[in-house]
N, C-alpha and C positions, 0 to 999 in steps of 0.2 A: 977347575969346574966350575962353571957360572953359578952365581947365588940364585937360589929359588927365591922368588919374592912372594910373600904372604900379604895380601890385604886382610886387616882386621879391621871389621865392621861393629864397633861397640861405642855406645854414647855414655858408658861409664869410664871417666878418664882414667881412675884407677886402675880398673881391671884391663884397658886397653894397654897402658903402660907395661901391667906385669906381664901382659901375654909377650908383647913387643920384646921385653927385657930378654923372656926366657927365649923366644925364636932367634933373637941376635946371638944369644950365648951359643945357640946350637947352629950359628952360621947362616940363618934364612936372612934375607932382605925383607924390610918390614915397611908396609905402606898402612895407613891409617885413615879412617873416615868415622866420623861420628853421627852421622844421618843416614838416612836411605839413599837421597838423591846425590849426597857427595859420594857415596859408594859407588853407585853406576858410573857417576865421571870419571872417578879414578880407576875404575874398572876396565872403562872404554880406551881412557887415556894410557895407562900404564900396562893393561893386559897382564896382570900376575899371574903366576903359575897356580896359585891356590887363594881362595877366599875363605875366611873365618867370619861367619855371620849371625849375629844376634838377631833376633825378632823384634825385640821392642825396641824400636826405633824412631827417632822425631821424624816428621816431614811424610816419610814414608816406611810402612814396617816391611820388617824380613821376608815376609812371603812376597810382598810385590817387588822388591829386589830381587829375591830369586827366581821369580817369574821373568822379569825383564833380563835377567843375565841369560837363562836360558831361551829365551826369544830371540836374543840378538847372536846373528851370526859369528862376531868377532869374539863373544864372552862364553857362547853356551858349552865350550868344551873346558871351561877352568872349574876344577873340581870347587865345591862348596860342601863346607862341613858346616853344620848349624851348631852354635854353642849359645845356649839360652837357658833361662828358668824356666819357660812354660814346659810343662811335662805331660800336658792331655795328651792321649793317644791321637785325637783327631789333629793335634798340629803336627805330631811326628810323622803321622801317613800323609799329611799335605804337603811337607815338605820333602819328604822321599817323593813323593807322587811329582812334585815341581822338579825333580832330577837333582837333590841334594845327595852327597855321596853317603853322609850319614848325621845323627842328630845326638847331641850329647848336652846332657843338663847339667849346668854350671856346678851346681852344687854337689854333683856325684864325681867330679873330675878335678885332681889337681893340674897347675898348669903344665908341669913335666909329661902326665898323661897326654894331655891335650896334642901336645908335639909330638907323643909317639904315634898318637892316631893320626895326626897330618902326615907323617913319615910314612905310615902303612899305607896311605891312601895314594900317595906319590910314588909308591913302589909298585903299586899295583901293576 
């Protein structure tokens, strides 16, 4: 079976590496981007099967990244899971309206739960 590639968009290097390690243990391929603009470049070039997206990013925030991904014919069908510290309802509603599959608040989920969530979305 071909490896499913997940693009982790996270500007915190420690968190990015932690999620990358967890996903690699579960046999996912991992791509990473630390800024919004880098995320769009990687997504368009590599066309990952899944994107894990933080909202608080340098250069371009996660809302803009999500909007660009969903407006682009090549990337619009890639499932996006928002993983952020923003817990405001309007942020959640906005992301879901823009086309995110789901919205997780970092503080409420350990990496293994995030991986389980990715698997459940991919298995839909």
